[in-house]
C-alpha positions in Angstrom: 46.8 93.1 78.3 50.2 94.1 78.2 51.6 91.3 77.5 49.5 90.6 74.5 50.3 94.1 73.6 54.1 93.7 74.0 54.7 90.8 71.9 52.0 91.7 69.1 54.2 95.1 68.9 57.4 92.5 68.8 55.8 90.4 66.5 54.8 93.3 64.0 58.3 94.9 64.4 59.8 91.6 62.6 57.3 91.1 60.4 58.1 94.4 58.8 61.7 93.3 58.9 61.4 91.2 56.7 59.5 93.6 54.5 62.5 96.2 54.6 64.9 93.5 53.6 63.5 91.0 51.1 61.3 94.0 49.3 63.4 95.8 46.3 63.6 99.5 46.4 63.5 102.4 43.6 68.1 102.3 43.2 69.1 106.0 42.6 72.0 106.8 40.4 74.7 106.5 43.8 72.5 102.9 44.9 73.3 101.3 41.5 77.3 103.0 41.2 77.0 101.8 45.5 76.0 98.2 43.7 78.3 98.1 41.3 81.5 98.7 43.6 80.0 96.4 46.1 79.3 93.6 43.5 83.2 93.6 42.1 84.6 93.8 45.7 82.0 90.6 46.9 83.7 88.2 44.2 85.9 85.2 45.5 88.3 84.1 43.7 87.2 80.2 45.2 84.8 77.9 43.7 83.9 74.8 44.7 83.6 71.9 43.1 80.9 68.9 43.8 83.2 66.9 45.6 83.1 70.0 48.2 79.2 70.4 47.8 79.3 66.3 48.4 81.0 66.7 51.2 78.9 68.9 52.8 76.2 68.6 55.3 73.0 69.8 54.5 73.5 72.9 57.4 76.1 74.0 56.0 74.8 73.9 52.2 71.6 75.8 53.6 73.9 78.2 55.3 76.4 79.3 52.0 72.6 79.6 50.3 71.2 81.6 52.8 75.2 83.4 52.8 75.1 83.4 48.5 71.3 85.0 49.1 72.1 88.3 51.7 75.2 89.0 49.2 73.3 89.4 47.1 70.3 91.6 49.3 73.5 93.5 50.5 74.6 94.8 46.2 71.0 95.5 45.8 70.5 97.2 48.8 73.8 99.3 48.6 74.7 98.3 52.0 78.4 99.5 53.2 79.2 98.6 56.6 81.6 100.6 56.9 84.3 98.9 59.2 82.4 96.0 59.1 83.3 95.5 55.6 87.3 96.3 56.2 87.2 94.2 58.5 85.4 91.8 56.1 88.3 92.4 53.9 91.4 91.5 55.8 89.7 88.6 56.9 88.7 87.5 53.2 85.4 86.7 54.7 81.9 87.5 52.0 79.6 90.0 53.6 77.0 87.3 53.0 78.5 85.0 55.7 79.1 87.2 57.8 74.8 88.4 58.1 74.2 84.7 57.1 76.1 83.8 61.1 74.6 86.9 62.5 71.0 85.6 61.7 72.8 81.4 62.5 73.2 83.2 66.0 69.9 85.4 66.9 67.9 82.2 65.8 69.9 80.1 67.7 70.4 81.9 70.7 66.9 83.4 70.7 65.8 79.2 71.2 67.6 78.6 74.1 65.1 80.7 76.0 62.1 79.4 75.4 63.9 75.7 76.1 65.7 76.1 79.4 61.8 77.3 80.3 60.3 74.9 78.7 62.9 72.1 80.2 61.9 73.9 83.9 58.3 74.0 83.6 58.8 69.6 82.8 61.3 69.6 85.9 58.4 70.8 88.6 59.4 74.4 87.9 57.2 77.3 86.9 58.6 80.1 85.7 55.6 83.5 83.8 55.8 83.4 80.7 56.8 86.7 80.1 60.4 86.1 81.8 61.6 83.2 78.9 59.8 85.9 76.6 61.9 88.9 77.6 65.1 86.5 77.8 64.4 85.0 74.5 64.7 88.7 72.7 67.8 89.6 75.3 70.0 86.5 74.1 68.6 86.2 70.8 70.1 90.2 70.3 73.0 88.7 71.7 73.4 86.0 70.1 73.0 89.1 66.4 76.0 90.5 67.6 78.3 88.6 68.8 79.4 88.0 65.4 80.5 91.4 64.8 82.3 91.4 68.3 84.4 88.1 67.6 85.0 89.4 64.1 86.2 92.8 65.7 88.6 91.1 67.5 90.1 89.0 65.2 90.5 92.2 63.1 92.3 93.8 65.1 94.5 91.0 65.7 95.0 90.8 62.6 95.3 94.2 61.4 98.3 94.8 64.1 99.7 91.6 62.9 99.7 93.0 59.3 101.3 96.2 60.6 104.4 94.7 61.8 104.7 93.0 58.3 104.4 96.5 56.8 107.3 97.6 58.9 109.3 94.2 57.7 108.0 95.4 54.0 109.5 98.8 53.7 113.4 97.1 55.1 113.3 94.7 52.4 112.2 97.2 49.5 114.7 100.2 50.7 117.1 97.3 50.7 116.2 96.3 47.4 116.6 99.4 46.2 120.1 100.5 47.5 120.9 96.9 45.8 119.9 98.7 42.1 116.9 97.7 41.0 113.9 99.7 39.8 111.0 100.3 42.2 108.7 98.5 40.2 111.1 95.3 40.6 111.7 95.9 44.4 108.1 96.1 45.6 107.5 92.7 43.8 110.8 91.1 45.1 110.1 92.0 48.6 106.8 90.4 48.4 108.2 86.9 47.4 110.2 86.7 50.7 107.8 85.3 52.4 104.7 83.4 52.6 103.0 84.7 54.9 99.3 85.6 54.7 99.8 89.7 55.2 102.7 89.3 52.0 100.7 87.0 50.3 97.3 90.0 50.2 100.4 92.7 48.6 102.0 90.5 46.7 98.7 89.3 45.0 97.6 93.1 44.2 100.8 94.1 43.0 99.7 91.0 40.4 96.6 91.6 40.2 97.9 95.9 39.3 100.1 94.1 36.2 96.8 92.6 35.5 94.8 95.3 35.5 97.7 97.8 34.6 97.9 100.1 37.3 101.0 101.4 39.3 102.0 99.0 42.4 101.8 101.8 44.8 97.9 102.3 44.1 97.0 99.1 44.1 98.9 99.1 47.9 96.7 102.4 48.5 94.1 100.5 47.7 94.4 97.5 49.4 94.9 99.9 52.5 92.0 101.4 52.0 90.5 97.9 51.8 91.4 96.7 54.6 91.0 99.8 56.5 95.3 100.0 57.2 96.6 103.7 57.2 100.1 102.4 57.3 99.9 100.7 53.7 98.2 103.9 52.7 101.0 106.4 53.9 103.8 104.1 51.7 101.9 104.7 48.9 101.5 107.6 48.8 105.3 108.2 49.5 106.0 105.7 46.9 103.6 107.7 44.2 105.6 110.9 45.1 109.1 109.0 45.2 107.6 108.1 41.3 106.0 111.1 39.8 108.5 113.5 41.7 111.7 111.4 42.0 112.2 111.9 45.8 114.6 110.2 47.3 112.2 107.4 48.4 115.2 104.1 50.2 115.9 107.0 53.4 112.4 107.6 53.3 111.2 104.3 53.5 113.8 102.7 56.4 112.7 106.2 58.6 108.9 104.8 58.1 110.1 101.3 59.0 111.9 102.6 62.1 108.7 104.4 62.8 106.8 101.8 62.7 108.6 99.6 64.9 109.3 102.4 67.7 105.0 102.6 67.3 104.6 98.5 68.0 106.9 98.2 70.6 105.5 101.4 72.4 102.2 99.7 71.6 104.0 96.4 74.1 105.0 98.6 76.8 101.3 99.9 76.5 99.4 96.5 76.7 102.4 95.4 79.5 101.4 97.6 81.2 97.9 97.4 81.4 98.4 93.1 82.2 100.5 94.2 85.0 97.8 96.5 86.3 95.2 93.6 86.0 97.3 91.3 87.9 98.2 94.0 91.0 94.6 94.3 91.2 94.3 90.6 90.9 96.8 90.1 94.3 94.8 92.1 95.9 91.9 90.6 95.7 93.1 87.6 96.1 94.7 88.7 99.1 91.6 90.7 100.4 89.8 87.7 100.6 92.5 86.0 102.6 92.3 88.4 105.7 88.9 87.6 105.5 88.8 84.7 105.8 91.5 84.6 109.3 89.2 87.1 110.5 85.9 85.8 110.0 86.0 84.0 112.9 87.3 86.1 115.5 84.1 88.3 114.4 82.0 85.3 114.1 83.6 85.0 117.7 82.8 89.0 118.6 79.5 88.5 117.1 77.6 85.6 119.0 79.6 86.9 122.1 
């Protein structure tokens, strides 16, 4: 009876969640504004050609359609997603593709426990049905949040790399300013020095600022807010101050670049210290295991006597 009530509650909760996802609520003014903003930010510059569609499999087409549908649902319901949206913007991934991956991994891990249970039943191992049911729920939850963990780790790595590039970019801008170029020209010239993905993102933001008629430092600040890089927003504030008040910016940019390098060096030293401590713990565990291996024959012999 308890198992039946539990399964019924799980099915009812899942049905309620599906109904809440697919039914459109009556939006307010704030929700409509967030939808418009999210719709503008979710646009991608890549168009799928007929050749790419023909090469893709049926599963890829299904995942792409599911991602498009979830993208529309997220925009309609005004889901902000907080830090996840910044990580997705940094990774150049859409919200729909991320939500589709969460659903796909959740379903795959959800079906893993019943498949293992069926294989064990065929092999002659009898296990109560409640165990694979609970395991399926646990696996499904783990699979649902697995893309979040992968996205967070990859985004942290790329964000740290972006910060290093920002330090180099500040030095390049300062060098161009010392060469007599103006601030907008120095920014654009510094962004074209390499084809690194971070500089490509900065160069794209500066090009979009020229097309939309905004200032380059405002575009850099918006990029820093989108991808969660505070150093880029600080740089935007400093450049805006130099443009508005005529402040001396070259020495300020060089000082900021030096500060970023010192911070990066401190982070690297901290990571090296953590790895050294972990290696020390591993060595102690190996030594303890070796001592147990040496002492086991003598202890077993004494215990036998």
